[in-house]
PyMOL commands that place a pseudoatom at each C-alpha (Angstrom):
pseudoatom trace, name=CA, resn=MET, resi=1, chain=A, elem=C, hetatm=0, pos=[-0.366, 0.506, 0.381]
pseudoatom trace, name=CA, resn=LEU, resi=2, chain=A, elem=C, hetatm=0, pos=[1.080, 3.319, -0.605]
pseudoatom trace, name=CA, resn=LEU, resi=3, chain=A, elem=C, hetatm=0, pos=[0.421, 6.238, 2.485]
pseudoatom trace, name=CA, resn=THR, resi=4, chain=A, elem=C, hetatm=0, pos=[-0.186, 8.696, -0.118]
pseudoatom trace, name=CA, resn=ASN, resi=5, chain=A, elem=C, hetatm=0, pos=[-3.412, 6.447, -1.171]
pseudoatom trace, name=CA, resn=LEU, resi=6, chain=A, elem=C, hetatm=0, pos=[-4.436, 5.833, 1.998]
pseudoatom trace, name=CA, resn=THR, resi=7, chain=A, elem=C, hetatm=0, pos=[-6.404, 8.791, 4.304]
pseudoatom trace, name=CA, resn=TRP, resi=8, chain=A, elem=C, hetatm=0, pos=[-5.295, 9.869, 7.442]
pseudoatom trace, name=CA, resn=PRO, resi=9, chain=A, elem=C, hetatm=0, pos=[-7.878, 7.940, 9.701]
pseudoatom trace, name=CA, resn=ALA, resi=10, chain=A, elem=C, hetatm=0, pos=[-7.053, 4.781, 7.346]
pseudoatom trace, name=CA, resn=ILE, resi=11, chain=A, elem=C, hetatm=0, pos=[-3.509, 5.172, 8.091]
pseudoatom trace, name=CA, resn=GLU, resi=12, chain=A, elem=C, hetatm=0, pos=[-4.425, 5.985, 12.359]
pseudoatom trace, name=CA, resn=LYS, resi=13, chain=A, elem=C, hetatm=0, pos=[-5.336, 2.177, 11.930]
pseudoatom trace, name=CA, resn=LEU, resi=14, chain=A, elem=C, hetatm=0, pos=[-2.499, 1.063, 10.887]
pseudoatom trace, name=CA, resn=PRO, resi=15, chain=A, elem=C, hetatm=0, pos=[-0.963, -1.452, 13.408]
pseudoatom trace, name=CA, resn=LYS, resi=16, chain=A, elem=C, hetatm=0, pos=[1.598, 0.443, 15.066]
pseudoatom trace, name=CA, resn=ASP, resi=17, chain=A, elem=C, hetatm=0, pos=[4.275, -2.173, 13.757]
pseudoatom trace, name=CA, resn=THR, resi=18, chain=A, elem=C, hetatm=0, pos=[3.663, -2.050, 10.279]
pseudoatom trace, name=CA, resn=PRO, resi=19, chain=A, elem=C, hetatm=0, pos=[6.844, -2.047, 7.909]
pseudoatom trace, name=CA, resn=VAL, resi=20, chain=A, elem=C, hetatm=0, pos=[7.352, 1.248, 5.808]
pseudoatom trace, name=CA, resn=VAL, resi=21, chain=A, elem=C, hetatm=0, pos=[9.868, 1.516, 3.201]
pseudoatom trace, name=CA, resn=ILE, resi=22, chain=A, elem=C, hetatm=0, pos=[10.852, 5.116, 2.036]
pseudoatom trace, name=CA, resn=PRO, resi=23, chain=A, elem=C, hetatm=0, pos=[12.028, 4.778, -1.610]
pseudoatom trace, name=CA, resn=ILE, resi=24, chain=A, elem=C, hetatm=0, pos=[14.436, 7.075, -2.526]
pseudoatom trace, name=CA, resn=ALA, resi=25, chain=A, elem=C, hetatm=0, pos=[16.527, 7.242, -5.766]
pseudoatom trace, name=CA, resn=ALA, resi=26, chain=A, elem=C, hetatm=0, pos=[18.152, 9.711, -7.780]
pseudoatom trace, name=CA, resn=ILE, resi=27, chain=A, elem=C, hetatm=0, pos=[17.113, 11.766, -10.547]
pseudoatom trace, name=CA, resn=GLU, resi=28, chain=A, elem=C, hetatm=0, pos=[19.568, 11.521, -13.209]
pseudoatom trace, name=CA, resn=GLN, resi=29, chain=A, elem=C, hetatm=0, pos=[20.715, 11.579, -16.997]
pseudoatom trace, name=CA, resn=HIS, resi=30, chain=A, elem=C, hetatm=0, pos=[20.776, 8.139, -18.512]
pseudoatom trace, name=CA, resn=GLY, resi=31, chain=A, elem=C, hetatm=0, pos=[21.373, 9.548, -21.881]
pseudoatom trace, name=CA, resn=HIS, resi=32, chain=A, elem=C, hetatm=0, pos=[19.059, 10.900, -24.330]
pseudoatom trace, name=CA, resn=HIS, resi=33, chain=A, elem=C, hetatm=0, pos=[16.757, 7.815, -24.647]
pseudoatom trace, name=CA, resn=LEU, resi=34, chain=A, elem=C, hetatm=0, pos=[15.794, 7.334, -20.591]
pseudoatom trace, name=CA, resn=PRO, resi=35, chain=A, elem=C, hetatm=0, pos=[13.708, 9.919, -18.791]
pseudoatom trace, name=CA, resn=LEU, resi=36, chain=A, elem=C, hetatm=0, pos=[15.412, 11.573, -15.399]
pseudoatom trace, name=CA, resn=ALA, resi=37, chain=A, elem=C, hetatm=0, pos=[13.322, 9.576, -13.225]
pseudoatom trace, name=CA, resn=THR, resi=38, chain=A, elem=C, hetatm=0, pos=[14.354, 5.959, -14.936]
pseudoatom trace, name=CA, resn=ASP, resi=39, chain=A, elem=C, hetatm=0, pos=[15.943, 5.058, -10.974]
pseudoatom trace, name=CA, resn=SER, resi=40, chain=A, elem=C, hetatm=0, pos=[12.949, 5.745, -9.364]
pseudoatom trace, name=CA, resn=MET, resi=41, chain=A, elem=C, hetatm=0, pos=[10.374, 4.505, -12.060]
pseudoatom trace, name=CA, resn=LEU, resi=42, chain=A, elem=C, hetatm=0, pos=[12.544, 1.226, -11.035]
pseudoatom trace, name=CA, resn=LEU, resi=43, chain=A, elem=C, hetatm=0, pos=[12.723, 1.171, -7.706]
pseudoatom trace, name=CA, resn=ALA, resi=44, chain=A, elem=C, hetatm=0, pos=[8.441, 1.799, -7.688]
pseudoatom trace, name=CA, resn=GLU, resi=45, chain=A, elem=C, hetatm=0, pos=[8.568, -1.488, -9.529]
pseudoatom trace, name=CA, resn=ILE, resi=46, chain=A, elem=C, hetatm=0, pos=[10.420, -3.150, -7.129]
pseudoatom trace, name=CA, resn=VAL, resi=47, chain=A, elem=C, hetatm=0, pos=[8.656, -1.646, -4.273]
pseudoatom trace, name=CA, resn=ARG, resi=48, chain=A, elem=C, hetatm=0, pos=[5.355, -2.591, -5.718]
pseudoatom trace, name=CA, resn=ARG, resi=49, chain=A, elem=C, hetatm=0, pos=[6.338, -5.976, -6.485]
pseudoatom trace, name=CA, resn=VAL, resi=50, chain=A, elem=C, hetatm=0, pos=[7.583, -6.952, -3.070]
pseudoatom trace, name=CA, resn=GLU, resi=51, chain=A, elem=C, hetatm=0, pos=[4.443, -5.531, -1.661]
pseudoatom trace, name=CA, resn=SER, resi=52, chain=A, elem=C, hetatm=0, pos=[2.123, -8.138, -3.787]
pseudoatom trace, name=CA, resn=ALA, resi=53, chain=A, elem=C, hetatm=0, pos=[4.602, -10.856, -3.078]
for i in range(1, 53): cmd.bond("trace and resi %d" % i, "trace and resi %d" % (i + 1))
show_as sticks, trace
zoom trace
């Protein structure tokens, strides 16, 4: 789940021991063929797959 998709009352109801992952990635150039947010997009997909596993 993404905290950004939850309301604060829903977040407040989560168990206090719920793990939190803060994905941090670089925004940098990757040549002319890839967007600046390539690392962020890859990390977002990894986090999504871990959540669904």
